[in-house]
mmCIF file of the protein (N, C-alpha, C, O) and its ligand, coordinates in Angstrom:
data_MODEL
# 
_entry.id   MODEL 
# 
loop_
_entity.id 
_entity.type 
_entity.pdbx_number_of_molecules 
1 polymer     1 
2 non-polymer 1 
# 
_entity_poly.entity_id                      1 
_entity_poly.type                           'polypeptide(L)' 
_entity_poly.nstd_linkage                   no 
_entity_poly.nstd_monomer                   no 
_entity_poly.pdbx_seq_one_letter_code       MINNIVDFFKNLPAKQCTKCGSYIEEQHECYNHTCDECTDIKDL 
_entity_poly.pdbx_seq_one_letter_code_can   MINNIVDFFKNLPAKQCTKCGSYIEEQHECYNHTCDECTDIKDL 
_entity_poly.pdbx_strand_id                 A 
# 
loop_
_entity_poly_seq.entity_id 
_entity_poly_seq.num 
_entity_poly_seq.mon_id 
_entity_poly_seq.hetero 
1 1  MET n 
1 2  ILE n 
1 3  ASN n 
1 4  ASN n 
1 5  ILE n 
1 6  VAL n 
1 7  ASP n 
1 8  PHE n 
1 9  PHE n 
1 10 LYS n 
1 11 ASN n 
1 12 LEU n 
1 13 PRO n 
1 14 ALA n 
1 15 LYS n 
1 16 GLN n 
1 17 CYS n 
1 18 THR n 
1 19 LYS n 
1 20 CYS n 
1 21 GLY n 
1 22 SER n 
1 23 TYR n 
1 24 ILE n 
1 25 GLU n 
1 26 GLU n 
1 27 GLN n 
1 28 HIS n 
1 29 GLU n 
1 30 CYS n 
1 31 TYR n 
1 32 ASN n 
1 33 HIS n 
1 34 THR n 
1 35 CYS n 
1 36 ASP n 
1 37 GLU n 
1 38 CYS n 
1 39 THR n 
1 40 ASP n 
1 41 ILE n 
1 42 LYS n 
1 43 ASP n 
1 44 LEU n 
# 
loop_
_struct_asym.id 
_struct_asym.entity_id 
A 1 
B 2 
# 
loop_
_chem_comp.id 
_chem_comp.type 
_chem_comp.mon_nstd_flag 
ALA 'L-peptide linking' y 
ASN 'L-peptide linking' y 
ASP 'L-peptide linking' y 
CYS 'L-peptide linking' y 
GLN 'L-peptide linking' y 
GLU 'L-peptide linking' y 
GLY 'peptide linking'   y 
HIS 'L-peptide linking' y 
ILE 'L-peptide linking' y 
LEU 'L-peptide linking' y 
LYS 'L-peptide linking' y 
MET 'L-peptide linking' y 
PHE 'L-peptide linking' y 
PRO 'L-peptide linking' y 
SER 'L-peptide linking' y 
THR 'L-peptide linking' y 
TYR 'L-peptide linking' y 
VAL 'L-peptide linking' y 
ZN  non-polymer         . 
# 
_pdbx_entity_nonpoly.entity_id   2 
_pdbx_entity_nonpoly.name        ? 
_pdbx_entity_nonpoly.comp_id     ZN 
# 
_pdbx_nonpoly_scheme.asym_id         B 
_pdbx_nonpoly_scheme.entity_id       2 
_pdbx_nonpoly_scheme.mon_id          ZN 
_pdbx_nonpoly_scheme.ndb_seq_num     1 
_pdbx_nonpoly_scheme.pdb_seq_num     101 
_pdbx_nonpoly_scheme.auth_seq_num    101 
_pdbx_nonpoly_scheme.pdb_mon_id      ZN 
_pdbx_nonpoly_scheme.auth_mon_id     ZN 
_pdbx_nonpoly_scheme.pdb_strand_id   A 
_pdbx_nonpoly_scheme.pdb_ins_code    . 
# 
loop_
_atom_site.group_PDB 
_atom_site.id 
_atom_site.type_symbol 
_atom_site.label_atom_id 
_atom_site.label_alt_id 
_atom_site.label_comp_id 
_atom_site.label_asym_id 
_atom_site.label_entity_id 
_atom_site.label_seq_id 
_atom_site.pdbx_PDB_ins_code 
_atom_site.Cartn_x 
_atom_site.Cartn_y 
_atom_site.Cartn_z 
_atom_site.occupancy 
_atom_site.B_iso_or_equiv 
_atom_site.pdbx_formal_charge 
_atom_site.auth_seq_id 
_atom_site.auth_comp_id 
_atom_site.auth_asym_id 
_atom_site.auth_atom_id 
_atom_site.pdbx_PDB_model_num 
ATOM   1   N  N  . MET A 1 1  ? 0.833  -1.215 0.000   1.00 0.00 ? 1   MET A N  1 
ATOM   2   C  CA . MET A 1 1  ? 0.000  0.000  0.000   1.00 0.00 ? 1   MET A CA 1 
ATOM   3   C  C  . MET A 1 1  ? 0.864  1.261  0.000   1.00 0.00 ? 1   MET A C  1 
ATOM   4   O  O  . MET A 1 1  ? 1.838  1.368  0.746   1.00 0.00 ? 1   MET A O  1 
ATOM   5   N  N  . ILE A 1 2  ? 0.495  2.180  -0.828  1.00 0.00 ? 2   ILE A N  1 
ATOM   6   C  CA . ILE A 1 2  ? 1.217  3.456  -0.883  1.00 0.00 ? 2   ILE A CA 1 
ATOM   7   C  C  . ILE A 1 2  ? 0.350  4.541  -0.259  1.00 0.00 ? 2   ILE A C  1 
ATOM   8   O  O  . ILE A 1 2  ? -0.715 4.881  -0.773  1.00 0.00 ? 2   ILE A O  1 
ATOM   9   N  N  . ASN A 1 3  ? 0.829  5.075  0.856   1.00 0.00 ? 3   ASN A N  1 
ATOM   10  C  CA . ASN A 1 3  ? 0.055  6.093  1.545   1.00 0.00 ? 3   ASN A CA 1 
ATOM   11  C  C  . ASN A 1 3  ? -0.102 7.348  0.690   1.00 0.00 ? 3   ASN A C  1 
ATOM   12  O  O  . ASN A 1 3  ? -1.206 7.860  0.502   1.00 0.00 ? 3   ASN A O  1 
ATOM   13  N  N  . ASN A 1 4  ? 1.003  7.817  0.190   1.00 0.00 ? 4   ASN A N  1 
ATOM   14  C  CA . ASN A 1 4  ? 0.936  8.976  -0.701  1.00 0.00 ? 4   ASN A CA 1 
ATOM   15  C  C  . ASN A 1 4  ? 2.134  8.974  -1.633  1.00 0.00 ? 4   ASN A C  1 
ATOM   16  O  O  . ASN A 1 4  ? 3.047  8.163  -1.480  1.00 0.00 ? 4   ASN A O  1 
ATOM   17  N  N  . ILE A 1 5  ? 2.130  9.857  -2.573  1.00 0.00 ? 5   ILE A N  1 
ATOM   18  C  CA . ILE A 1 5  ? 3.170  9.858  -3.607  1.00 0.00 ? 5   ILE A CA 1 
ATOM   19  C  C  . ILE A 1 5  ? 4.531  10.217 -3.024  1.00 0.00 ? 5   ILE A C  1 
ATOM   20  O  O  . ILE A 1 5  ? 5.560  9.793  -3.550  1.00 0.00 ? 5   ILE A O  1 
ATOM   21  N  N  . VAL A 1 6  ? 4.546  10.983 -1.957  1.00 0.00 ? 6   VAL A N  1 
ATOM   22  C  CA . VAL A 1 6  ? 5.820  11.380 -1.360  1.00 0.00 ? 6   VAL A CA 1 
ATOM   23  C  C  . VAL A 1 6  ? 6.523  10.176 -0.766  1.00 0.00 ? 6   VAL A C  1 
ATOM   24  O  O  . VAL A 1 6  ? 7.725  9.993  -0.957  1.00 0.00 ? 6   VAL A O  1 
ATOM   25  N  N  . ASP A 1 7  ? 5.782  9.363  -0.054  1.00 0.00 ? 7   ASP A N  1 
ATOM   26  C  CA . ASP A 1 7  ? 6.372  8.161  0.529   1.00 0.00 ? 7   ASP A CA 1 
ATOM   27  C  C  . ASP A 1 7  ? 6.833  7.211  -0.559  1.00 0.00 ? 7   ASP A C  1 
ATOM   28  O  O  . ASP A 1 7  ? 7.817  6.492  -0.389  1.00 0.00 ? 7   ASP A O  1 
ATOM   29  N  N  . PHE A 1 8  ? 6.125  7.208  -1.670  1.00 0.00 ? 8   PHE A N  1 
ATOM   30  C  CA . PHE A 1 8  ? 6.499  6.341  -2.773  1.00 0.00 ? 8   PHE A CA 1 
ATOM   31  C  C  . PHE A 1 8  ? 7.886  6.694  -3.285  1.00 0.00 ? 8   PHE A C  1 
ATOM   32  O  O  . PHE A 1 8  ? 8.706  5.807  -3.521  1.00 0.00 ? 8   PHE A O  1 
ATOM   33  N  N  . PHE A 1 9  ? 8.153  7.981  -3.458  1.00 0.00 ? 9   PHE A N  1 
ATOM   34  C  CA . PHE A 1 9  ? 9.448  8.395  -3.967  1.00 0.00 ? 9   PHE A CA 1 
ATOM   35  C  C  . PHE A 1 9  ? 10.523 8.243  -2.899  1.00 0.00 ? 9   PHE A C  1 
ATOM   36  O  O  . PHE A 1 9  ? 11.682 7.977  -3.219  1.00 0.00 ? 9   PHE A O  1 
ATOM   37  N  N  . LYS A 1 10 ? 10.156 8.405  -1.655  1.00 0.00 ? 10  LYS A N  1 
ATOM   38  C  CA . LYS A 1 10 ? 11.133 8.252  -0.578  1.00 0.00 ? 10  LYS A CA 1 
ATOM   39  C  C  . LYS A 1 10 ? 11.620 6.814  -0.499  1.00 0.00 ? 10  LYS A C  1 
ATOM   40  O  O  . LYS A 1 10 ? 12.764 6.554  -0.126  1.00 0.00 ? 10  LYS A O  1 
ATOM   41  N  N  . ASN A 1 11 ? 10.756 5.896  -0.849  1.00 0.00 ? 11  ASN A N  1 
ATOM   42  C  CA . ASN A 1 11 ? 11.113 4.481  -0.752  1.00 0.00 ? 11  ASN A CA 1 
ATOM   43  C  C  . ASN A 1 11 ? 11.943 4.007  -1.938  1.00 0.00 ? 11  ASN A C  1 
ATOM   44  O  O  . ASN A 1 11 ? 12.469 2.894  -1.934  1.00 0.00 ? 11  ASN A O  1 
ATOM   45  N  N  . LEU A 1 12 ? 12.055 4.851  -2.943  1.00 0.00 ? 12  LEU A N  1 
ATOM   46  C  CA . LEU A 1 12 ? 12.869 4.467  -4.087  1.00 0.00 ? 12  LEU A CA 1 
ATOM   47  C  C  . LEU A 1 12 ? 14.339 4.371  -3.666  1.00 0.00 ? 12  LEU A C  1 
ATOM   48  O  O  . LEU A 1 12 ? 14.834 5.234  -2.941  1.00 0.00 ? 12  LEU A O  1 
ATOM   49  N  N  . PRO A 1 13 ? 15.025 3.341  -4.111  1.00 0.00 ? 13  PRO A N  1 
ATOM   50  C  CA . PRO A 1 13 ? 16.424 3.168  -3.759  1.00 0.00 ? 13  PRO A CA 1 
ATOM   51  C  C  . PRO A 1 13 ? 17.274 4.258  -4.374  1.00 0.00 ? 13  PRO A C  1 
ATOM   52  O  O  . PRO A 1 13 ? 17.155 4.561  -5.562  1.00 0.00 ? 13  PRO A O  1 
ATOM   53  N  N  . ALA A 1 14 ? 18.132 4.845  -3.560  1.00 0.00 ? 14  ALA A N  1 
ATOM   54  C  CA . ALA A 1 14 ? 18.991 5.908  -4.053  1.00 0.00 ? 14  ALA A CA 1 
ATOM   55  C  C  . ALA A 1 14 ? 20.205 5.320  -4.735  1.00 0.00 ? 14  ALA A C  1 
ATOM   56  O  O  . ALA A 1 14 ? 20.760 4.308  -4.306  1.00 0.00 ? 14  ALA A O  1 
ATOM   57  N  N  . LYS A 1 15 ? 20.599 5.976  -5.799  1.00 0.00 ? 15  LYS A N  1 
ATOM   58  C  CA . LYS A 1 15 ? 21.812 5.524  -6.472  1.00 0.00 ? 15  LYS A CA 1 
ATOM   59  C  C  . LYS A 1 15 ? 23.017 5.834  -5.604  1.00 0.00 ? 15  LYS A C  1 
ATOM   60  O  O  . LYS A 1 15 ? 23.103 6.886  -4.970  1.00 0.00 ? 15  LYS A O  1 
ATOM   61  N  N  . GLN A 1 16 ? 23.941 4.892  -5.593  1.00 0.00 ? 16  GLN A N  1 
ATOM   62  C  CA . GLN A 1 16 ? 25.109 5.065  -4.742  1.00 0.00 ? 16  GLN A CA 1 
ATOM   63  C  C  . GLN A 1 16 ? 26.375 4.836  -5.558  1.00 0.00 ? 16  GLN A C  1 
ATOM   64  O  O  . GLN A 1 16 ? 26.447 3.906  -6.362  1.00 0.00 ? 16  GLN A O  1 
ATOM   65  N  N  . CYS A 1 17 ? 27.350 5.674  -5.348  1.00 0.00 ? 17  CYS A N  1 
ATOM   66  C  CA . CYS A 1 17 ? 28.606 5.552  -6.077  1.00 0.00 ? 17  CYS A CA 1 
ATOM   67  C  C  . CYS A 1 17 ? 29.294 4.241  -5.696  1.00 0.00 ? 17  CYS A C  1 
ATOM   68  O  O  . CYS A 1 17 ? 29.424 3.902  -4.519  1.00 0.00 ? 17  CYS A O  1 
ATOM   69  N  N  . THR A 1 18 ? 29.729 3.517  -6.725  1.00 0.00 ? 18  THR A N  1 
ATOM   70  C  CA . THR A 1 18 ? 30.356 2.230  -6.458  1.00 0.00 ? 18  THR A CA 1 
ATOM   71  C  C  . THR A 1 18 ? 31.785 2.387  -5.958  1.00 0.00 ? 18  THR A C  1 
ATOM   72  O  O  . THR A 1 18 ? 32.389 1.431  -5.471  1.00 0.00 ? 18  THR A O  1 
ATOM   73  N  N  . LYS A 1 19 ? 32.321 3.595  -6.080  1.00 0.00 ? 19  LYS A N  1 
ATOM   74  C  CA . LYS A 1 19 ? 33.696 3.807  -5.633  1.00 0.00 ? 19  LYS A CA 1 
ATOM   75  C  C  . LYS A 1 19 ? 33.769 4.376  -4.233  1.00 0.00 ? 19  LYS A C  1 
ATOM   76  O  O  . LYS A 1 19 ? 34.442 3.821  -3.365  1.00 0.00 ? 19  LYS A O  1 
ATOM   77  N  N  . CYS A 1 20 ? 33.074 5.489  -4.008  1.00 0.00 ? 20  CYS A N  1 
ATOM   78  C  CA . CYS A 1 20 ? 33.180 6.152  -2.703  1.00 0.00 ? 20  CYS A CA 1 
ATOM   79  C  C  . CYS A 1 20 ? 31.942 5.921  -1.855  1.00 0.00 ? 20  CYS A C  1 
ATOM   80  O  O  . CYS A 1 20 ? 31.958 6.180  -0.651  1.00 0.00 ? 20  CYS A O  1 
ATOM   81  N  N  . GLY A 1 21 ? 30.861 5.435  -2.471  1.00 0.00 ? 21  GLY A N  1 
ATOM   82  C  CA . GLY A 1 21 ? 29.675 5.095  -1.701  1.00 0.00 ? 21  GLY A CA 1 
ATOM   83  C  C  . GLY A 1 21 ? 28.753 6.266  -1.427  1.00 0.00 ? 21  GLY A C  1 
ATOM   84  O  O  . GLY A 1 21 ? 27.759 6.122  -0.716  1.00 0.00 ? 21  GLY A O  1 
ATOM   85  N  N  . SER A 1 22 ? 29.072 7.419  -1.984  1.00 0.00 ? 22  SER A N  1 
ATOM   86  C  CA . SER A 1 22 ? 28.208 8.572  -1.764  1.00 0.00 ? 22  SER A CA 1 
ATOM   87  C  C  . SER A 1 22 ? 26.987 8.483  -2.666  1.00 0.00 ? 22  SER A C  1 
ATOM   88  O  O  . SER A 1 22 ? 27.028 7.861  -3.727  1.00 0.00 ? 22  SER A O  1 
ATOM   89  N  N  . TYR A 1 23 ? 25.919 9.103  -2.241  1.00 0.00 ? 23  TYR A N  1 
ATOM   90  C  CA . TYR A 1 23 ? 24.697 9.037  -3.027  1.00 0.00 ? 23  TYR A CA 1 
ATOM   91  C  C  . TYR A 1 23 ? 24.800 9.940  -4.246  1.00 0.00 ? 23  TYR A C  1 
ATOM   92  O  O  . TYR A 1 23 ? 25.410 11.009 -4.202  1.00 0.00 ? 23  TYR A O  1 
ATOM   93  N  N  . ILE A 1 24 ? 24.192 9.487  -5.330  1.00 0.00 ? 24  ILE A N  1 
ATOM   94  C  CA . ILE A 1 24 ? 24.304 10.201 -6.597  1.00 0.00 ? 24  ILE A CA 1 
ATOM   95  C  C  . ILE A 1 24 ? 22.969 10.832 -6.942  1.00 0.00 ? 24  ILE A C  1 
ATOM   96  O  O  . ILE A 1 24 ? 21.924 10.183 -6.898  1.00 0.00 ? 24  ILE A O  1 
ATOM   97  N  N  . GLU A 1 25 ? 23.025 12.094 -7.280  1.00 0.00 ? 25  GLU A N  1 
ATOM   98  C  CA . GLU A 1 25 ? 21.834 12.748 -7.780  1.00 0.00 ? 25  GLU A CA 1 
ATOM   99  C  C  . GLU A 1 25 ? 21.737 12.483 -9.274  1.00 0.00 ? 25  GLU A C  1 
ATOM   100 O  O  . GLU A 1 25 ? 22.592 12.904 -10.053 1.00 0.00 ? 25  GLU A O  1 
ATOM   101 N  N  . GLU A 1 26 ? 20.698 11.789 -9.650  1.00 0.00 ? 26  GLU A N  1 
ATOM   102 C  CA . GLU A 1 26 ? 20.561 11.422 -11.049 1.00 0.00 ? 26  GLU A CA 1 
ATOM   103 C  C  . GLU A 1 26 ? 20.207 12.639 -11.883 1.00 0.00 ? 26  GLU A C  1 
ATOM   104 O  O  . GLU A 1 26 ? 19.139 13.232 -11.731 1.00 0.00 ? 26  GLU A O  1 
ATOM   105 N  N  . GLN A 1 27 ? 21.114 12.992 -12.756 1.00 0.00 ? 27  GLN A N  1 
ATOM   106 C  CA . GLN A 1 27 ? 20.890 14.160 -13.601 1.00 0.00 ? 27  GLN A CA 1 
ATOM   107 C  C  . GLN A 1 27 ? 20.717 13.759 -15.051 1.00 0.00 ? 27  GLN A C  1 
ATOM   108 O  O  . GLN A 1 27 ? 20.272 14.556 -15.877 1.00 0.00 ? 27  GLN A O  1 
ATOM   109 N  N  . HIS A 1 28 ? 21.068 12.532 -15.355 1.00 0.00 ? 28  HIS A N  1 
ATOM   110 C  CA . HIS A 1 28 ? 20.958 12.074 -16.733 1.00 0.00 ? 28  HIS A CA 1 
ATOM   111 C  C  . HIS A 1 28 ? 20.209 10.747 -16.753 1.00 0.00 ? 28  HIS A C  1 
ATOM   112 O  O  . HIS A 1 28 ? 20.104 10.060 -15.737 1.00 0.00 ? 28  HIS A O  1 
ATOM   113 N  N  . GLU A 1 29 ? 19.704 10.407 -17.901 1.00 0.00 ? 29  GLU A N  1 
ATOM   114 C  CA . GLU A 1 29 ? 18.972 9.151  -18.011 1.00 0.00 ? 29  GLU A CA 1 
ATOM   115 C  C  . GLU A 1 29 ? 19.911 7.970  -17.778 1.00 0.00 ? 29  GLU A C  1 
ATOM   116 O  O  . GLU A 1 29 ? 19.626 7.073  -16.985 1.00 0.00 ? 29  GLU A O  1 
ATOM   117 N  N  . CYS A 1 30 ? 21.030 7.994  -18.483 1.00 0.00 ? 30  CYS A N  1 
ATOM   118 C  CA . CYS A 1 30 ? 22.002 6.927  -18.334 1.00 0.00 ? 30  CYS A CA 1 
ATOM   119 C  C  . CYS A 1 30 ? 23.218 7.463  -17.603 1.00 0.00 ? 30  CYS A C  1 
ATOM   120 O  O  . CYS A 1 30 ? 24.136 8.013  -18.211 1.00 0.00 ? 30  CYS A O  1 
ATOM   121 N  N  . TYR A 1 31 ? 23.211 7.297  -16.324 1.00 0.00 ? 31  TYR A N  1 
ATOM   122 C  CA . TYR A 1 31 ? 24.313 7.833  -15.539 1.00 0.00 ? 31  TYR A CA 1 
ATOM   123 C  C  . TYR A 1 31 ? 25.224 6.695  -15.114 1.00 0.00 ? 31  TYR A C  1 
ATOM   124 O  O  . TYR A 1 31 ? 24.799 5.544  -15.005 1.00 0.00 ? 31  TYR A O  1 
ATOM   125 N  N  . ASN A 1 32 ? 26.459 7.030  -14.880 1.00 0.00 ? 32  ASN A N  1 
ATOM   126 C  CA . ASN A 1 32 ? 27.398 6.005  -14.446 1.00 0.00 ? 32  ASN A CA 1 
ATOM   127 C  C  . ASN A 1 32 ? 27.082 5.567  -13.027 1.00 0.00 ? 32  ASN A C  1 
ATOM   128 O  O  . ASN A 1 32 ? 26.273 6.185  -12.335 1.00 0.00 ? 32  ASN A O  1 
ATOM   129 N  N  . HIS A 1 33 ? 27.728 4.503  -12.610 1.00 0.00 ? 33  HIS A N  1 
ATOM   130 C  CA . HIS A 1 33 ? 27.522 4.017  -11.250 1.00 0.00 ? 33  HIS A CA 1 
ATOM   131 C  C  . HIS A 1 33 ? 28.484 4.691  -10.282 1.00 0.00 ? 33  HIS A C  1 
ATOM   132 O  O  . HIS A 1 33 ? 28.685 4.231  -9.159  1.00 0.00 ? 33  HIS A O  1 
ATOM   133 N  N  . THR A 1 34 ? 29.072 5.786  -10.737 1.00 0.00 ? 34  THR A N  1 
ATOM   134 C  CA . THR A 1 34 ? 29.969 6.540  -9.868  1.00 0.00 ? 34  THR A CA 1 
ATOM   135 C  C  . THR A 1 34 ? 29.549 7.999  -9.861  1.00 0.00 ? 34  THR A C  1 
ATOM   136 O  O  . THR A 1 34 ? 28.910 8.480  -10.796 1.00 0.00 ? 34  THR A O  1 
ATOM   137 N  N  . CYS A 1 35 ? 29.912 8.690  -8.803  1.00 0.00 ? 35  CYS A N  1 
ATOM   138 C  CA . CYS A 1 35 ? 29.544 10.092 -8.696  1.00 0.00 ? 35  CYS A CA 1 
ATOM   139 C  C  . CYS A 1 35 ? 30.440 10.934 -9.596  1.00 0.00 ? 35  CYS A C  1 
ATOM   140 O  O  . CYS A 1 35 ? 31.356 10.421 -10.238 1.00 0.00 ? 35  CYS A O  1 
ATOM   141 N  N  . ASP A 1 36 ? 30.162 12.226 -9.630  1.00 0.00 ? 36  ASP A N  1 
ATOM   142 C  CA . ASP A 1 36 ? 30.920 13.111 -10.506 1.00 0.00 ? 36  ASP A CA 1 
ATOM   143 C  C  . ASP A 1 36 ? 32.399 13.103 -10.159 1.00 0.00 ? 36  ASP A C  1 
ATOM   144 O  O  . ASP A 1 36 ? 33.254 13.156 -11.043 1.00 0.00 ? 36  ASP A O  1 
ATOM   145 N  N  . GLU A 1 37 ? 32.695 13.037 -8.870  1.00 0.00 ? 37  GLU A N  1 
ATOM   146 C  CA . GLU A 1 37 ? 34.091 13.088 -8.454  1.00 0.00 ? 37  GLU A CA 1 
ATOM   147 C  C  . GLU A 1 37 ? 34.845 11.838 -8.874  1.00 0.00 ? 37  GLU A C  1 
ATOM   148 O  O  . GLU A 1 37 ? 36.042 11.888 -9.157  1.00 0.00 ? 37  GLU A O  1 
ATOM   149 N  N  . CYS A 1 38 ? 34.146 10.733 -8.911  1.00 0.00 ? 38  CYS A N  1 
ATOM   150 C  CA . CYS A 1 38 ? 34.801 9.462  -9.227  1.00 0.00 ? 38  CYS A CA 1 
ATOM   151 C  C  . CYS A 1 38 ? 34.716 9.140  -10.720 1.00 0.00 ? 38  CYS A C  1 
ATOM   152 O  O  . CYS A 1 38 ? 35.387 8.232  -11.209 1.00 0.00 ? 38  CYS A O  1 
ATOM   153 N  N  . THR A 1 39 ? 33.891 9.889  -11.427 1.00 0.00 ? 39  THR A N  1 
ATOM   154 C  CA . THR A 1 39 ? 33.728 9.613  -12.851 1.00 0.00 ? 39  THR A CA 1 
ATOM   155 C  C  . THR A 1 39 ? 34.826 10.303 -13.653 1.00 0.00 ? 39  THR A C  1 
ATOM   156 O  O  . THR A 1 39 ? 34.985 11.523 -13.600 1.00 0.00 ? 39  THR A O  1 
ATOM   157 N  N  . ASP A 1 40 ? 35.558 9.518  -14.376 1.00 0.00 ? 40  ASP A N  1 
ATOM   158 C  CA . ASP A 1 40 ? 36.607 10.072 -15.222 1.00 0.00 ? 40  ASP A CA 1 
ATOM   159 C  C  . ASP A 1 40 ? 36.036 10.346 -16.616 1.00 0.00 ? 40  ASP A C  1 
ATOM   160 O  O  . ASP A 1 40 ? 35.613 9.436  -17.330 1.00 0.00 ? 40  ASP A O  1 
ATOM   161 N  N  . ILE A 1 41 ? 36.040 11.603 -16.969 1.00 0.00 ? 41  ILE A N  1 
ATOM   162 C  CA . ILE A 1 41 ? 35.540 11.957 -18.295 1.00 0.00 ? 41  ILE A CA 1 
ATOM   163 C  C  . ILE A 1 41 ? 36.679 11.852 -19.286 1.00 0.00 ? 41  ILE A C  1 
ATOM   164 O  O  . ILE A 1 41 ? 37.502 12.759 -19.414 1.00 0.00 ? 41  ILE A O  1 
ATOM   165 N  N  . LYS A 1 42 ? 36.711 10.739 -19.980 1.00 0.00 ? 42  LYS A N  1 
ATOM   166 C  CA . LYS A 1 42 ? 37.816 10.474 -20.893 1.00 0.00 ? 42  LYS A CA 1 
ATOM   167 C  C  . LYS A 1 42 ? 37.463 10.822 -22.331 1.00 0.00 ? 42  LYS A C  1 
ATOM   168 O  O  . LYS A 1 42 ? 38.313 10.790 -23.221 1.00 0.00 ? 42  LYS A O  1 
ATOM   169 N  N  . ASP A 1 43 ? 36.188 11.157 -22.544 1.00 0.00 ? 43  ASP A N  1 
ATOM   170 C  CA . ASP A 1 43 ? 35.771 11.436 -23.909 1.00 0.00 ? 43  ASP A CA 1 
ATOM   171 C  C  . ASP A 1 43 ? 36.211 12.828 -24.356 1.00 0.00 ? 43  ASP A C  1 
ATOM   172 O  O  . ASP A 1 43 ? 36.292 13.101 -25.554 1.00 0.00 ? 43  ASP A O  1 
ATOM   173 N  N  . LEU A 1 44 ? 36.489 13.691 -23.411 1.00 0.00 ? 44  LEU A N  1 
ATOM   174 C  CA . LEU A 1 44 ? 36.889 15.045 -23.777 1.00 0.00 ? 44  LEU A CA 1 
ATOM   175 C  C  . LEU A 1 44 ? 38.343 15.106 -24.215 1.00 0.00 ? 44  LEU A C  1 
ATOM   176 O  O  . LEU A 1 44 ? 38.840 16.179 -24.558 1.00 0.00 ? 44  LEU A O  1 
HETATM 177 ZN ZN . ZN  B 2 .  ? 32.241 8.585  -5.867  1.00 0.00 2 101 ZN  A ZN 1 
# 
């Protein structure tokens, strides 16, 4: 049972960086499993 929509989103599992373990704010559809600090941008 979902009490309200807020609780529904709160129960969603947060993405966590696989390197440092910090939580990741999803800003892109396909985001890496690491946070910005741990993500090496090699394409540039
Ligand atoms: Zn990290």
